[in-house]
N, C-alpha and C positions, 0 to 999 in steps of 0.2 A: 834316615828317619826324620819325620816332621819335628821341627824344633819345639812344637807345642806338646810333644809326647816325651815324658821324662820317665826313665827307669827308676823304680823305688828300690833302694838298697835293701837286701834281705827280704824282699816282698815275695808273696806267694798267693795261693788260691783263696785264702781268707783275708787278704788285704782289703778288698772291697767291703763296704759296710753291708750288713745284713746276712752274713754267712758264718757258719760255724762248721767245725770238722773235728774228727777224733779217730783214733785207731787203737787196736789191741793186738796182742799175739794170741791167735786162736789155735795155733798148731796145725795150720793148713800147709805151710811150707815145711815139708818133711825133712829137708836137708839142712835147714837152718833153725836150730832150736831157739825159741824165744824171740824170733823175728816178728815184727809187726806184719800182719797179713790180712787184716779185716778192718775196713775203714768206712766212715760215713762223711758225706758232704751235704749240708742241708741249708736251705733258706728258711726253714721253719714253717713255710706256707707255700702254696702253689705260686710260682712266678713264671714269667715268660722264659721259654727254654727252646733250644734247638740242638739237633745232633746230626752227625754224618757217620755212616757205618760202612763196614767192609762190604765189598761186592763178591767176596769169595762165596761160592755156592754152598760150601759146608759152613754155614753161618751158625755161630754158637747160640745156645738158648738165651743167654742174657742179651745178645744183640737183637734177636727176634722180639723178645719181650719189650725191651727198651724202645726200639723203633716204633712199635705199635703204640706204646703209651705216650710217646712224644708227638704223635700225630695231632693231639689236641693243642700242642704248642705251650704247654705249661706242666711243670713238675715241681715238687717240693724238695726232693732229696735223691741222692744216688748212693747205694750201698755197694761197696767194691771189695772183692777178695783177690788175693794173689796166691799162686801155688797150684791152682786148679782152674782150667779154662772152661769147664762145663760145656765142652764142644763135642759134637758127634755123640751125644748121650741120649738121643731120642726123646720121646714124650716124658719119660721120667726126669730127664734133665731140665725140661721146660717147667715141669711142676716144681722142681727144686728151686729154680729161679723165682717162680711165683711165691713160694713159701718164704724164701730169703727176703723178698721185698715186703711181704706181709709182716714178718717178724720185726723188721726194721721200722715199719710203720707203727706197729703197736708200741715199740720201745720209745718212740719219739712223738707219739700222739698225732700221727698223720694218717691219711687215707691210703690204703694199699695201692690204689691206681695212681697215686701221686708220687710213688717211689719207683725208680728204675734201678737196674742192676748192671754191673760190669764185672767181668771175671777175666783173669789172665793166668796162664800156667800151662800145664801139660794137657794135651788134647786126649779125649776118650775116657776120661775118668769122671765119675760122679762126685758131686760136692759132698764133703763130710758134714752132713747136716747137723749132727749132734754138736760138732765143734763150732759150726756157724751159729747155732742157737745159743750156745754158751757164750760165745764171743760177743754177740749182739747184746746180750744181757749186761755185759761189762762195758759196753761202749758208752763214752760220754762225748758230747758235742760242744765245743767251745770256740770262740773266735781265735784262740791261740793254737788250735789244733791243726792248722794247715800243714805244718812241717811234718808232723807225724803221719798225716794223710799221704803226703808225697812219698814218704818212706815205705808206707804199707803197700803201695801199689807196685813196688819194684819186684822184678824177678831176677834176671841176670844183670841188671843195671849195677854199676859200681857206685853210683851217686844219685841222689834225688835231683830232679830237674824242675826248677821253680822260677817264676818271673812275675813281676807286677809293674804296671806303668800307670802314670797319671796323665790325664788329658782333659783340659778345661776343668770342669768341676766333678769329673767322675774318674773312677779307677777301674782298671781291668787287672785281674790276677789269674794265674794258671799254674798247673803242674802237669807233668806227663811222665810216662814210663815207656821205655823201649830201648833195646840194645841189640837184639837179634830178631829174626823173622820180620824184617822191616823193609817193606817195599809197598807202601800204602796205595790203595786204589780207591780212595775216598777221603781218608783223614789220616789218622795215625793209630798206632798200637792202642794206647789209652791216653787221652788228653782231657783235662777238665779245666774249664775256663769260667770265671765269674766276673760280673761287673755290677756296680751299684748304680749304673745309669738306668734310667727308665727307657726301655726299648720295646718297640712293637715286635710281637712274636714272628710275624711274617718277614719283617725286615731282618730280624735276628737270624733267621734261617738262611737268607740270601747272603748276608755278610759272612756267616760262618763258612758257607760253601766257597765264596770268593777267597777268603783267607786260607782255607785248606788247600785250594788249588795252587796258591802261590807259595805254600810252605810245606805241609805234610805230604802232599802229592808230588813234591819235588825232592823228596827224601828217600834214600835207599841205602840199606846196609848190606843186604845179601840177596836181593831179588825175590824174596818170599813174602807173599801177602798173607797176613794172619786171618784166622777164622773169627777173631774177636775184636778187630779194630773198631774203635769208637772215639769220636771227639764230641764233647758236650760243652755248651755254653748256657749259663743261667744269668738272668738279669733281675736283681732284687728291687731296683728302683729306689733304694734307700738314700741315694744322693739327691733325690728330688729333681725338680725341673720338668719341662715338658717331655712328653714321650717322643723318643727319636724314631722317626719313620724314614722311608726312602726319600721323601721330599723335604726333610728337615735340614736346617742350616748346619747342624752338627753331624749329618749323616756321613759325610766323607771323612771327617776327623775320627768318628767312631770306627769306620771301616779300616782306616790306617792304623789305629791303635790296636784293634783286634788282630790285624795282619802282623803287626810288629810282635805281639805276644806269641803268635803261632810260629813265626819265623825263628824267634829266639829259642823256643822249645825244640823246633826241628834241628837247629844247629847243635843244641845240647845233646840230642839223641845221636846225631851223626858223630859227635866227638866221643860218645860213650859206646860206640858200636862194639859188639863182642870181640874182644881181642885186639881192638884197634890201637894203633900207636900214633895216628895222625888223622886229622879231618881234611876232607877234600871239598873244595868249593869250585864248582864249574859255572862259569859265566859265559853265556852265549849271546853275542851281539849280532846285529845286522841281518837278522832273519826277515823273511818276507811277511811273517805273521807270528803272533804270540804262540800259537799251537806248535809251529815248527821249532821255535826257539826252545820251548819246553821239551819237545821230543828229543832234540839233540843233547840238551844239557842233562836230561835224565838218563839217556842211553850211555853217555860218557861216564857219568857218576856211578852207574850200575855195572859197568864192564868189569868182569873179573880180571881180564888182562891188564886194564888200566890200573885197577886197584892193587894187583900184585906188583906191577912196575913201580908204583908209588911206594909201596912197602919196601921194595928193594932199592929205592932211590935211583932207579934206572930211567933216564930221560928218553925212553923209547916212545917218542911222539907219534910214531906210525900207528900205534895201538889207539891213540886218541882219534886220529883221522879215520881209521877203519870203523870205530864205533859210531862216529858221526855219520859216516856214509851208509850205515845200515839202520839208521834211526827212522827212516821213512819220510824225513823232511826233504824239502827241495833245497839242493845244494849245488853250486857250481864250483868245483875244486879250485879252478884258477883264480877265484876271487877270495878265497879263504885265507885267513891269517891266524896263526896260533902262537900264544905266549904261555910259557910255563917256567917256573923257577927263576923269574926275573929276567928272562931273555926271550927274544923272538926266535922260534925254531922253524917256522914255516910261513912264507909270505907269498900270497897270490899264486899258489900252486908250485912254488919252488922252495926246496929245503934251504935253510939258512945256516951259515957256519956258527958254531957256538962252542964254548969251553965245557966239555963234558964233565970234568971234575968239579968245576964251579957250580954247574946246574945240579949235579948229584948232591953236592953239599947243601944247596938251598932246599932240596927236597927232603932233607932230614928234619925240617922244622915241623912244629906241631900242626901247622895249617899249611896246606898246599893249594895254591890258586891256579886254575887252568882257565885261560881266557881265549875263546875262539870267536873271531869276528868273521861272519859269513860273507860280509860285504854286499848284501843283497837288499837290505831294507832297514827299517828303524825299530824292529821288535827285538826285545831282550828278555832273557829269563835266567834264573840261577837255580842250580840244584846242589844238594849237599849229600856227601857220602863219607866213606872212610876207607882206609887201606884194608887189604885182606891178608890175614896173618895165620901162622900155624896155630896160634892160640884159639882162633875162631873154630878151626877144625876140631881141636881138642874139646872145647866147650860143648859143641853140638854132637860130637861122637859119643860123649858120655852123659848126655842130658838126662836120660831116664834111668841110667844104670850106674 
């Protein structure tokens, strides 16, 4: 991380100036009585904003609505619910999303078209609009409400995921939710990022895409891409200063700071994978191009065989090489070198002797690092995932019953 970028202890999505948030228990989460499940994040006025969304064909109503409204490059607020995805609900579901945005706009004195919507939860169910309406009436928005917002967006998450960093004279803050159905093909499950920097909307869209490609798109829990994935960034400009554009002196610093926030959130999601006992970090070096490095890293991190081996602390390195080999990247096996559990297991196409008990013990740690050097070039990428456990099966076998 750039030395100019500093993590703010206990920071979150309302750490940047110009943002407020709040949450209530609206009764949408049927299994958890009294849980926060309806939340607002607002800049109080339209500000530059950008988003990236799922490429799943069965895109949820809030995704369709929000992507359309973000085409203008400015929004004022996002209203979020957990417990119901409002996905595969037809025209009625889209109308529900519109009404949800309209009710939030009226509550906080905004224009409906300046409010977007995010939803997460069970697919195929209509939003409980009476509960939504009652909850919005009780919503308050304060600069101290970021932590409640982060909790309200959770579904099977075991903990909120929050981060804030300072860089130069501006701050970026963010929160995310995600624990299962995580294999983003755009951004992530739900992620909300704010900054008090003054940022050009066109530049904001590009840096969010770049940051997402290096973070959320390198994250996998179970290989399933959601219908509701969304990552949003808003820039209040409250820190002052010149507007940051692609040609500004601060452009690279802003990109690095945003990427740092996204990577930290991605790592938190990987650690909190459904049923997970350890996080896996896969580093691929020596690829001929960045695309190949990312293909290999993501394929290894997403391999069920690799994930179960890590859960069982089994140094079965052949599964890693097999996953790399099917990634579609250019690889010459005789040039590859693999390290895991603190030892070299495979070098230049030849298995290496290692202490199986020692490596197995090392794989018991909370974080497991897999380092694969392809020996072909200078490109490198990192992917994040977690082990696959019996608890994951239990959670998802009983999700709606």
